[in-house]
KOLSEMI-191037 format. One record per residue (C-alpha): x, y negated, z negated; residue in three letters. Coordinates in pm, whole numbers, plus 50000, padded with zeros to 5 digits. Example, Ala and Ser with C-alpha at 12.3 -4.5 7.8 and 13.67 -1.06 7.14 Angstrom:
BEGIN
512305045049220ALA/513675010649286SER/
REM end
This chain:
BEGIN
503245070952700MET/500415075452951LYS/496825064352883LEU/494175090352974LYS/490765081352829LYS/489325053452610LEU/485905056652440ILE/484385026052270LEU/481235024352056LYS/479974991251908ASN/483394974251926ILE/482824936451948ALA/480294931352232SER/480884965852392ILE/477894987952307GLU/479015020852461ASP/481825026752714ALA/484185053452849GLU/487215045253069ILE/489225073553231CYS/492685060653325PHE/493765094853462ASP/490875098453707GLN/489915080754031ASN/489895052054100PRO/492265040553818LEU/494685069753847ASP/496185061154189ASN/496105022854181GLU/499235002954078PRO/497144972153990VAL/493574971053859PHE/491374942053748LEU/489424938353424ILE/486794912253515CYS/483614897653372GLY/482054865653249ASN/483654845852967THR/482844862052633GLY/481574894552784SER/484314915352617GLY/487224919552858LYS/489914916552590THR/487964940852370THR/489404969252583ILE/492914959952457LEU/491544957852101ASP/490164993052133GLY/493525007052248ILE/495394990251961CYS/492795000551700LEU/493135037351791ALA/496945036251804LEU/497845012251519TYR/494685003351319ASN/495384966951415ALA/494664942751701THR/496674913451846PRO/493914888251787ARG/493504898251419MET/497274900051365ASP/497654863351461LYS/495004850251219THR/495714838450864ALA/494834860450567LYS/492014838350441GLU/488864852150279THR/485164845350324TYR/481914859450184THR/479434876750415ASP/475854871750286ILE/473114893750438SER/469804877350533ASP/467864909750479GLN/468804916150117ASN/471044903449841ASP/474164920749976ARG/477394900449946ARG/480764912350078GLU/484174895650064ASP/486454899350368PHE/489734885650493THR/489254869550834ILE/491854893250985ASN/489984924750871ASP/489724947851174CYS/486424961751044ARG/484794928751143LEU/485124939551509LEU/482114962551456MET/479194947851650ARG/476554930151442ARG/473354948751347ASN/474944982851397THR/475655010251142ALA/478855025551284GLU/481605019351539ALA/484585038351679TRP/487425037151926SER/488875069952062ILE/492005070952277LEU/493365101852451GLU/496945098352577PHE/500105117252666THR/503025108752437GLY/506585102552547SER/507325137052397ASN/504925152652656GLU/502375161752384HIS/498665155152432GLU/497145133352156TYR/493705121052051ARG/493625090451819ALA/490335079851657GLU/489455047951463TRP/486075049151287TYR/484185025651053VAL/480595026850924ALA/478285010450677ARG/477195028550360ALA/474785057350437HIS/474895044950800LYS/472275018650714ARG/472224984450877LEU/472134967450535ASN/474844989350381GLY/478294977050278ASN/481204982550515LEU/483195013550417GLN/486905020350451LYS/488325027850796VAL/488735064750884LYS/491835067751104TRP/492895101851241THR/495435114751491LEU/495295149451650GLU/498135166351839ASP/496175187252092LEU/499335205052207THR/500385218851867GLU/496905218051704GLN/497915194751421LYS/495845167151259THR/496955137451046TRP/494575116950826THR/496915096450604LYS/497875062050735ALA/501605066250664THR/501735100150838GLU/499795086851139ILE/502125056851166GLY/505195079351169GLN/503735102951429GLU/502555073851651ILE/506115059851638LEU/507415094251739HIS/504825098652018ALA/504775063052161VAL/508265051852061GLY/507085016851968LEU/505824999051657THR/502694977351678PHE/504714945451728ALA/506914962051993GLN/503854975852174TYR/502254941152181CYS/505444926252328ARG/505874955052576THR/502384964752697ALA/500434932452630LEU/502494906352815LEU/502924874552609ALA/503174848252885GLN/500894825452680GLY/503364825952389ASP/506214817952628PHE/504224788252762THR/503964775652405GLN/507714782252363PHE/508594761552670LEU/506494732052547GLN/507394733052177SER/509884712251980LYS/513444724151917GLU/512644730751548THR/509684753251640GLU/511354773251916LYS/513394794951682SER/510294807651500GLU/508394814051826ILE/511354832551981LEU/511724852651660GLU/508094863651683LYS/508374871652056LEU/511604891752041THR/511134907551698GLY/514404893951559THR/512984886551212GLU/515444911751073ILE/518394888351140TYR/516894860450926SER/516284885850653GLN/519844899250682ILE/521354864050672GLY/519294854550365ALA/520124888050205LYS/523864882650263ILE/523584848450097PHE/521624862649800ALA/524034891849755LEU/527054868449770THR/525474846249506ARG/524754876749287ASP/528314889749335LYS/529764855949232LYS/527534853748926ARG/528484889348826ASN/532204881848875TYR/532014850748654GLU/529984868848387GLU/532554897048371GLN/535394871848327GLN/533444854948046GLN/532894888447875ARG/536624896247895LEU/537454862847730GLY/535034870747443ASP/536834903247348ILE/539324900247055LYS/542354923847042ILE/544494929646725LEU/548274926946745SER/550524956546660GLU/551554939646332GLU/547904935346227GLU/547194971946309VAL/550194983346097GLY/549024962745798GLN/545534977545817ILE/546875013345836LEU/549115007945531ALA/546214993645334GLU/544025023545424ILE/546675048245303GLU/547035029744970LYS/543275029544918GLN/543045067144990LYS/545605074644716GLN/543665053644468GLU/540425070444575LEU/541845105344511LYS/542825096044150SER/539405081044077LYS/537595111744213GLU/539575135643984LEU/538725114443679GLU/535095112843785GLN/534885150943827GLU/536105156643466GLU/533535132443322ILE/530805148143533ARG/531685183243399ARG/531435171743033LYS/528155153043092SER/526655182943270GLU/527535207042981TRP/526095183942714ILE/522915179242920LYS/522405217142977GLN/523015225442610ASN/520455199742497LEU/517845211942749GLU/518245248842648LEU/517925240642274THR/514695221342335LEU/513275249142560ASN/513925276742300ILE/512095257042030GLU/509165249342260GLN/508735285442383TYR/508665298742022ARG/505915274541921LYS/503775282942229LYS/504105320642170GLN/502945317641807GLU/499995295341905GLU/498645320142163ILE/498965349941928GLU/496895330941668ARG/494135323241922GLN/493845359542034LEU/493285371341675ASN/490385347241604GLU/486715362041558PRO/485335342941857GLU/487795359442091CYS/486995393941946LYS/483235388142004THR/483865379242371LYS/485825411842417GLU/482845432142280LYS/480435414242519ILE/482705422642812LEU/482745459542712SER/478905461642680LEU/478465442543009TRP/480495468943192THR/478545498643034GLU/475055484443125THR/475845475143484GLU/473895505043640ASP/470685500643439ILE/470665463443504ARG/470785469943880ASN/467805494143850ILE/465725468243664ILE/466495441543929ARG/465445466244205GLN/461995472644042LYS/461405435244006GLN/462185430344376ARG/459745458644474LEU/456915442044278ILE/457465409344467GLN/457635427444802ASP/454305445244730ARG/452565411844686GLU/454075399345013THR/452725429645204CYS/449245423745065HIS/449265387845196GLU/450565399345537LYS/447675424945565ARG/445105397445501LYS/446685376145778GLN/446585405146027LEU/442885411145946THR/442065374846030GLU/444055377746355THR/442025409046449TYR/438745390146393HIS/439915361046613GLN/440975384546895LEU/437625402546887MET/435745369346908ASN/437865358347208THR/437405392147379TYR/433615389347351SER/433685354747517THR/435905367747798TRP/433475396247876LEU/430685370447922SER/432885350748173GLY/433525382448374LEU/429775387648416GLN/429385351448544GLN/431975357748820ARG/429955387748945HIS/426915364848989LEU/428955337449172GLU/430425363049415LEU/426945374649513GLU/425785338649586LYS/428845330949814LEU/428145362350016GLY/424615350150105HIS/425895315350211GLU/428675328850441LEU/426245353050608LYS/424095323150717ALA/427035307350920THR/428445339651068ALA/427585329251429ASN/429945298551406LEU/432915318751275LYS/434805320351614PRO/434635282151643MET/435895277051290PHE/438815301051347GLU/439855281451664GLN/439225247451502SER/442895235651514GLN/443125242351890THR/439765225451957ILE/440685194951745LEU/444075191451925GLY/442375192552265ASN/439735166852164LEU/442475143052043ARG/444375148252371ASN/441235138152562LEU/441135105552363MET/444815098852444ARG/444215106152813PHE/441485079452821ASP/443825053952660GLU/446735061552899ARG/444505060053210ILE/443245025553107GLU/446845013553040SER/448125026453379HIS/445345007853563ASN/446334975153390LYS/450054979853476GLU/449254987253843LEU/447254955153866LYS/450174935053713ASN/452724950053958LEU/450534941654255SER/450524905254146GLU/454364902954096GLN/455554918554426LEU/454684889154663PRO/456504863954439LYS/459804883254443HIS/459564890054819GLN/459304852454885ASN/462364845654661ARG/464354872454848LEU/463634855455181GLN/464874822055043GLU/468184837254923TRP/468764854955258LEU/468354821655437THR/470914805155206LYS/473274834555260GLN/473174830455637LYS/473934793055606THR/476874800055370GLY/478384825755604GLU/478324800155888GLN/480124774155668ARG/482714800355566LEU/483444809355930ALA/483894772556021GLU/486294767155728GLN/488324798055824GLN/488624785156183LYS/489944751756050SER/492524769755832ILE/493654790856131THR/494114759956348ASP/496244742156084ILE/498334773656032GLY/499024776756405ASN/500324740756420HIS/502454744756105LEU/506114752356177GLY/506714779655921LYS/510014790756079ASP/511374755356062GLU/510314752455699TYR/512124784955610ILE/515274775055802LEU/515354741255631LEU/514954758255291GLN/517834782155368ASP/520054753255482GLU/519094732955176GLN/519954762354953LYS/523384766155117LYS/523994728655085LEU/522984730554720THR/525414758954659GLU/528154738954836GLU/527264708054625LEU/527514728954308VAL/531004740754409ARG/532084705254498LEU/530674691454174THR/532424718653977GLN/535734710854156ALA/535244673754087GLN/534594679953718GLN/537464704453680ILE/539944679353836ILE/538874654153575LEU/539284681253312LEU/542804688753442LEU/543774652353394ARG/542464653553037GLU/544484685252968LYS/547694668953104VAL/547174638852877GLU/546344660952582GLN/549494682552632ARG/551674651452649GLN/550074637552334LYS/550724670352147SER/554404670152255ALA/554864634152133ASN/553294641851795GLU/555474672751748LEU/558664653251829GLN/557764625251583LEU/557124650351301THR/560434668451359GLN/562344635551343GLU/560704626551009LYS/561624661250876LEU/565324655950967LYS/565354622650779GLN/563654637950475HIS/566094667050408ILE/569194645950295PRO/566994624750066LEU/565624656149899GLU/569164669949842GLU/570354637449675GLU/567294636949448THR/567884673549348ARG/571484665649238LYS/570314634849041ALA/567654656348868ALA/570264682348765ALA/572544655248624LYS/569684638648431ALA/568724672448281ALA/572304678348166GLU/572554643647999ILE/569164649247827PHE/570334682847689GLN/573544667547548GLN/571604639247378THR/569134664247231GLU/571974685747085GLU/573554654446926LEU/570224645246765LEU/569824680446621GLU/573274678946463LYS/572464645346309GLN/569134658946172LYS/571044687846015LEU/573424663845850ALA/570524644345700LEU/568404673845580SER/567304677445214ASP/570224698945101TRP/572634676045287ALA/571084645845113LYS/571514663044778GLU/575224670444844ILE/575934635044975ARG/574214619444672GLN/576624639044443ARG/579634623744623LEU/581244591444522HIS/582954564644735PRO/586314577744858GLY/585224614744872ASP/585224634845193THR/581734646645317CYS/581604684845352PRO/578864682045620VAL/580274657145867CYS/583934655545737GLY/583974616945715ASN/585114596445419ARG/582344583345193VAL/582594545645177GLU/579564538344948ALA/576544554544781ASN/573814561545047LEU/570124553245004ARG/566984568845170GLU/566794539645413GLU/570334546645520ASP/569454582345609PHE/566434571745823GLN/568244543346002SER/571014567146102ALA/568534587946317LEU/566664559146484ALA/569204550046759PRO/569634586546863LEU/565854592046872GLN/565394561647099GLN/568214572547328GLU/566654607447359LEU/563264592747459GLU/564884570847724ARG/566854600147871LYS/563694621047873LYS/561754594848074LYS/564594591748325GLU/564704629548364LYS/560914631948413GLU/560864603648670GLN/563594619948878ILE/561874654348853GLU/558564638648957LYS/560224622549257LYS/561844655849349LEU/558484673649334ILE/556914646849556GLU/559724650649808LEU/559324688549806GLN/555584685249864VAL/556224660850150GLN/558704685150300LYS/556174713650282GLU/553564691250442ASN/555974681850721PHE/556814718450782LEU/553134728550781GLU/552224699351009LEU/555104708151240SER/553904744251271GLU/550344732951343LYS/551494707651600GLN/553764733451761LYS/550884758251783LYS/548614730851917LYS/551184721652183PHE/551434758252287GLU/547634761152299ASP/547344728852499ASP/550014740752740HIS/548224774152788ALA/544934755752838THR/546624733353094TYR/547914763653287ARG/544454779553281THR/542754747153387THR/545334741853665TYR/544604776753803GLN/540834770453777GLN/541314737753966THR/543234755554243VAL/540504782254266ASP/537684756454267ALA/539354736054542CYS/540014767554746ALA/536304775754721ALA/535624741454873CYS/538104746955160GLY/541004727155006ILE/543994750154986LEU/546564726054828GLN/546294700754546LEU/547294665554645GLN/546694630154525LYS/544004625854791GLU/542124657454679THR/539714637654457GLN/538774613654740ASN/538374642554984LEU/535954659954749ILE/533974627454698ASN/533594623655076GLU/532304659455109LYS/529824653754822ILE/528464622354994GLN/528044640355329LYS/526294669255155ASN/523844646054980ARG/523084626855301ASP/522234659455481ARG/520104671055188GLN/518164638255198ASN/517424643655568GLU/516274679355503ILE/514234667755201GLY/512384641955411ALA/511524668155675ARG/510494693455412ILE/508254666755253LYS/506394662455584VAL/506014699855618LEU/504974702355252GLN/502154677255314GLU/500844699955590GLN/501144729855357ILE/499274710455088ASN/496504702555339LEU/496354739555420LEU/496104747155047HIS/493234722355013GLN/491404739255300LYS/492044772955139GLN/490674760354806GLN/487564747254982GLU/487184781055149LYS/487554798254809ASP/484834775454667ARG/482494783454959ILE/483364820354913GLN/482424818154543GLN/479104801054625GLU/478394827554890LEU/479204855254644GLU/476764840254395GLN/474054838254665ILE/474704874354768ARG/474554884754406ARG/471234866554357LYS/469814882354673ALA/470974916854563ASN/469434911454222GLU/466104900554379GLU/466154930354615GLU/466884953054320LEU/463914938254131ARG/461594944254433ILE/462794980254465ASN/462324984754092THR/458734971354112LEU/457904993754411LEU/459405023854238GLN/457495015453918GLY/454215011954114GLN/454745045654277LYS/455635062053946GLU/452515047453775LEU/450235060554052GLN/451765095054019ARG/451405094453641THR/447755082753663LEU/446825111353896LEU/448595136153670GLN/446735123453359ASP/443325126353536LEU/444055162253638GLN/445265171953287GLU/442135156053129LYS/439835176553353LYS/441715208853274THR/441535201752899THR/437735195652912GLU/437155228553095GLN/439175247652834ALA/437695230552525THR/433925225352568TYR/432985262652594PRO/434605269052254GLN/432235244752073ILE/429275266251949LEU/426855240651798TRP/423405242151953GLU/423135203851964ASP/426585198752137PHE/426395179052469GLN/429115172752735MET/428285135552760ASP/431075110552845THR/429165082952666THR/429645100652334VAL/433095096052178SER/435035128052104PRO/435835112751764GLN/432265120951644ILE/432695157951725TRP/436215157751575ILE/434965144651239GLU/432045169251229ARG/434245199151319LEU/436875189551057GLU/434205186150786LYS/432345218950858GLU/435575238550910THR/436915226450577ALA/433675237250400ALA/433735271450568TYR/437375277450478LEU/436775265750118GLN/433925290850069LYS/435945318950225THR/438925311550002GLU/436685309449691ARG/435075343149772GLN/438495358949800LYS/439685343549469GLN/436595355549274ILE/436915390749417GLN/440575392149301GLU/439625378448955GLN/436895405248906ILE/439315433149001GLU/441965420248760LEU/439295415248488GLY/438215451748497GLU/441825463048457ILE/442325438848167GLN/439075450247996ARG/440195486447995LYS/443625476947857GLN/442105455847578THR/439725484347470GLU/442685507847441ARG/444625483347224LEU/441585477146997ARG/441205514546932GLU/444915516246839MET/444515487746585ALA/441465504246423VAL/443445536546397GLY/446075518946180ILE/443585500345957PHE/440155518745978PRO/438275491545782GLU/438545468746091TRP/436035491446274GLN/433015475946095ASP/433625439646215TYR/430905424046442VAL/432375398446693ALA/430955363746777VAL/431575343047098CYS/434345316647099GLU/436615300147360THR/438545322347603GLU/442165331247536ASN/444355333747848PRO/447045353547654HIS/444795378847481GLN/446735409347606GLU/449985395547459THR/448245387447130ASP/446755422847107TRP/450215437947162ASN/451695415446893GLU/448895425846650LEU/449585463146708ILE/453335458046659ARG/452865438146333SER/450335463546194ALA/452675492846257ASN/455565474246092THR/453475465445783LEU/452185501045739ASP/455725514945753GLU/456945488945502ARG/454225497845245ILE/455085535145257ARG/458825527145213HIS/458075505844900GLN/456255534644728GLU/459275557744781GLN/461765532144637GLU/459555526444325TRP/459475563444242GLN/463285566944282GLN/463975536444055ALA/461685549543774SER/463475583443772ILE/466945566543753ALA/465865543643464GLU/464625573343255LYS/467825593043315ALA/470085563643201PHE/468205558442870LEU/468415595642790GLU/472195596342855SER/472935564442645HIS/470945567542318PRO/473225541242148ASP/472175514242399ILE/468705501842317SER/466345483342551LYS/466935451742343GLU/470685452442425LYS/469905458742792ILE/467495429542801GLU/470055407142620ARG/472745416642874MET/470305409743158SER/469765374343032THR/473495366743066LEU/474715352843393SER/477585368543581GLY/479375334943592THR/479465332143213ALA/480745367743169VAL/483405362243435GLU/484545330243257SER/485025350742931PHE/487165375943118ARG/489305349243288LYS/489795330142962GLU/491075360842769ILE/493255372343059GLN/494825337743092GLN/495775337742721GLN/497445371942757LYS/499315360843072ASP/500595329342900LEU/501765350042600LEU/503795372542829LEU/505215342843022GLN/506385323942709TYR/507965355342567HIS/509905361042888THR/511025324342909ASN/512215325142545LEU/514415355742604GLN/515835340742923GLN/516695307342753SER/518485325242466LEU/520595344342716LYS/521515312842915LEU/522505294142598ARG/524845322342496GLN/526525320642840GLU/526795282442819LEU/528685283942487LEU/531405305142655THR/532085275842905ARG/532205247442651LYS/534815220442748PRO/537105201842507GLU/535045173342363LEU/536075144442138THR/534045121641919GLU/534045095642201GLN/532435120442446ASP/528835110242382THR/526265110042665PRO/525975072142660GLU/529725065842682LEU/530195092842946LEU/527405077743160ASN/528975043143133GLN/532355056743240ALA/530735076143524GLN/528985044543648LYS/532185024043639ARG/534045050843838LEU/531175053844089THR/531175016344153ASP/534955016044190SER/534915045544434ILE/532115028944635ALA/534164997044667GLN/537215016944780ILE/535055035145039HIS/533735001645161GLN/537254987745201HIS/538385019045384ILE/535265018245603GLY/535734981845694ARG/539374987545785ASN/538605018845988GLN/535735000846159ALA/538084972546243GLN/540594997246395LEU/537855015946579GLU/536414983246706ASN/539914973046820ASN/540325006547004THR/536925001847168ASN/537824966147261ASN/541084978247418LEU/539215004147621LYS/536464979247701LYS/538974952847810SER/540734977848040GLU/537374988248187ASP/536414951748225LEU/539694943148397ARG/539124971448645ARG/535514960448687GLU/536584923948730ILE/539114934048996GLU/536434954749169LYS/533864926449142CYS/536454901249264GLY/537304922049570ASN/533604927349642SER/532824890249595TYR/535664879449824ARG/534494903650094GLN/530894891350069TRP/532084855050058PHE/533924859350388ARG/530834876050535LEU/528584848650398CYS/530844821850546THR/530254837150891LEU/526594847850875PHE/524904838350547GLY/522804809150427ASP/519814805550199GLU/517134809150473LYS/519094831450714GLY/519164805650995LYS/522884809951072LYS/522724847151157PHE/519334842951326ARG/520704816151561ASN/523734837851647ILE/521514867951725ALA/518924847551915GLN/521554832352143SER/522524867552260PHE/518884879152281VAL/517824848152478LEU/520724852552720LYS/519764888852786GLU/516104878952814LEU/516844852053074LEU/518914876253284GLU/516014900653297ARG/513474872653355ALA/515514859353654ASN/515234894053811PHE/511434890053822TYR/511454852253890LEU/513554857854203GLU/510804880354337LYS/508114854254257LEU/509934823454394THR/513414815854530GLU/513254780054407ARG/514094784054036TYR/516654801353818GLU/516574801853433LEU/519554794053210SER/520374780452864CYS/523274761652708GLN/525474778352448ALA/524124773652096GLY/520774759752220SER/517304775252259LEU/516244750652531THR/515554768852860ILE/516774749853168LEU/515634754053528LEU/518024752153820THR/515914738354108ASP/517534750354430TRP/515114729154638TYR/516504697954467GLN/520194705054517GLY/520674728154217GLY/519724701353965VAL/519034714853615SER/516024702253418ARG/514004714053116PRO/511404740953180ALA/508794719453000SER/508574697053313THR/506924724653522LEU/503384721853655SER/500654745953543GLY/501084771453821GLY/504884770153818GLU/504834772853437GLY/502714804253466PHE/505254819953704LEU/508114812553464VAL/506124824753162SER/505144856453346LEU/508794863053438SER/509824858353074LEU/507034881552958ALA/508064908553208LEU/511674904253101GLY/510684907852736LEU/508674939152821SER/511754955152979SER/514074943552700LEU/513134972852475ASN/514575005952595ARG/511525023752457GLN/509275003152689SER/510115028252962LEU/507675051852790SER/504685028152845VAL/503035033453184ASP/500445005353174THR/500954967853120LEU/498164942453057PHE/498164905353158ILE/495504882753007ASP/496164845753089GLU/496954819353349GLY/495914832253695PHE/493434803553735GLY/496344778853768THR/497804795854082LEU/497164786554444SER/496284813954689SER/499854816254824ASP/501384819254480TYR/498624843354382LEU/499564865854675ASN/503254864354577VAL/502434873754217VAL/500244902654329MET/502954915954564ASP/505464914254278THR/503174932654037LEU/502574959854297GLU/506344963354350ARG/506664966353972LEU/504834999454002HIS/507215010554277GLN/510275000554070LEU/509365016353737GLY/506135035753788GLY/504185011053573LYS/500555002053635LYS/499334966553565VAL/495894957153431GLY/494964920653495ILE/492274904553279ILE/490734875353468SER/487544860653612HIS/489244844253917VAL/487264852454234GLU/490414854154449GLY/491604883654241LEU/488304901954296ARG/488864899454672GLU/492494911054646ARG/492124938554380ILE/489514964654479LYS/489864987254173THR/487974969753895GLN/486814975753537ILE/483714953653531GLN/482404941353194VAL/478734930853236LYS/476404915452981ARG/473254934452885ILE/471944905952668ASP/473454878852444GLN/475084903852207GLY/475794935152417ARG/477914944152719SER/478524975152928ARG/481544986953131ILE/481625000553487GLU/484705013053676VAL/484315006354049LYS/486265007954376GLN/485014978354583GLU/484974981454963ASN/
REM end
């Protein structure tokens, strides 16, 4: 990834900045400096890059996720934030902020990433809104706005996550300094954060958790298998036989139940049909009686007459409606007459108002004629007023410019005197600097640098020789240990084999004794069983029937006397005791045999282990012997002898003596070098003071130039204002036409402005009023003509309205609409009256015709029918029709029931006197209960078989699952034994030992370029970093013992090594360093700078150094300078110093 352009707006202290990394001077420089005072905002540049790329910053990522409440002083606004919220980087008292980064991705695409945040409505007192984060691919014209999509595309374009980018591009030498000085228990966590190996702790803990879950699952499955009960084959056969027996019984019960059900059903249907036939006959007779009653006959006559008089009744209702409508029309005509009178009164008033407008128009014409000579001035009043106000502003500006010129004239001499003082101090400082440089040159000329280098080279060679001698000395001691250890293993093996030879005959004798004891025990047990058989119950009964002198049929002995119960029991006691004794002897011998077998196995196992150990010790001895030969050969000793150890000790002593001599000489030279460093530091201090004096002088000179430029600019502006004032007066005064107007400078233009505004407003008001009245009169004449036409139309409809004399009332603004509405209503009413007369004549003719055609229907009958309501007549009709419908329904049901009963008699079953409904129901209930019980028994048995089948299948599945879980658990257990524990420390330590070793190898590559004195290493299984000090004979010591400057060099080497550890870091073209340069001397500073410049040559990487050290400003000419504007704002300048 290559940085191209960074744009910052209101990020931390940076107000507005733009940095172009792909343009001069930054484009062609391998190292550039980001400098500025403490707190000016140097690190904010790194924050801006990270915000645009990852919506996160290193400084916020390291803080805890605590919350606080931001309370505004200007209003009651309260906001809750976490202290690591990136939005808090927006500068105070601003409404919006952004960071825009343009870069070229590792995929060669051009990108533009933008991070933006603002307050609500972009107001200073608004709440902070959500961050708007966008990424645009300028090559393929694509844009992403979702955080997850941007993160994926950034990973594709840059090749690094946020944590990886921080470790790769933002060198973490400060974290490595903390690592070197921390305790052993803290180093693992720091190294984990630096190298990003958190995943190994998570994997180790996950392995432990999964193993625990696998074990728990395996044990639960075994418990489930033990809880499953399986029936034996005998139990299954019994259940199947019982089911078959119950099915046969069930079939017999169901046949008996079906016969009872058929009889009960026939008796029930016969009874229901008999009752229905009787009921239908009674209903039919009742309805026929009701239809023949006089009341029902009267209702039928009314219905007939109602139908015949329907037409005449409608005619009578129509004439009644026409009479009511005639009265309504009469009332409507009275209302329209009153409306006509009101409109005429309003029209008369309106005509009077029209005449008044004619009089007002004539008066305005006379007034405007009197001011006709001032009309051109009034028309140009806006231009004249603007010019008069400009003249007032010119007077104010001229007075202000004169005051500023006077103030500048007073300030210039003060600053000129200060400039002279600073120039004097600058000259004195330059003289001191030259003297100090001369002293440094003299010391350097007397310092034997070549001798110092030669002594260092010799000391390094002696140290290497001492390391080889020490290694040879140690490996000889190790060889002696291996010889002793091999001999000890051989002795132990021989002793074990001798014990094994002695043990084998003893085991064989014990095995034979055990076999003999088992045989004797078996014989005694068989004798006891025979005796028990002889004394069993049936044997006792037979023996008790025998008499003395008889022969026993069981044992064949002669019976000497009658036997009692005690005799039987006493006969078994001696045999029982003998059997117990034989059993104990047998068990003791078997126990001894088992112990001897176990001892034999132990001897065999121990012998194999000792044999393997002897072989391993012998192989180790051979390897150590060869290493000893090689180590001695490296020291110039080609053959191992008894005197080899003493010879090596002599060489070690000589080496140390020579190193002491060289060390003493180097110490003398080092004191001279230290003196030179002190002089250099004094020179640097003088240089810093001189730079400050030069800066003060430049600032004072800049102020003087600024004052002179301001004085010149004010004089030019004053002359320009005087000229513009004169031009404005010449253009304005001739346009003012008052006779009393005077061009007097003592009179304020404000007086003429107020007068012109007042008179112009009055003139314009009269002109506008004249125009309005003229338009009103023209519209009034048109309206008058329209109203006269409408009035004549209304009188034409109702001529009696012609005689009305109008009186004056208030004006009506909607009189034309009201006249139109009156005409429309009058026409409608007139048409309605004529239509009523026609309908009345037609109804009278129809009434006469009906009476002539129906002489039997008198007017009394018609009137009586008219008094009846339609609802009552309709209820008569429905009542009679319902009776007839019910009669037909009952007749039909009766015939149908008779037919069904006849069919039922043909299917009558054989019934006895006992086949009553009550007895049949009782029998049916007993059979139902019996069948239900049989079904329950069958169901329970079948469920038991089905459950047994399911249990068999479940047990098979469980066994397979248990075998699968067991295999999985054993695999995870072996893995957990190697890598897993509850917190993942085991796997993390294994991984970190490899990572640290690789890191130290890469760090030594850079450390060798910074200094030849040190080399980094670590012991196996430890996170402690050791330093091999080649200036002290190759002695190893902890890195925590380093001084500040040396510690910075080591930390910087580790940070550069970490940056190169990630393969994807090759895609990052710019590295940033932000700590520690203040601890370096000038010599070390030069070495570090040379190394960083070579870093660009090696990998094409540019390095940005963030520091305020003056020595770096002298060395690095390409600078990004961060300068304060005030206490809360800073600006950025990119410069190439000369």
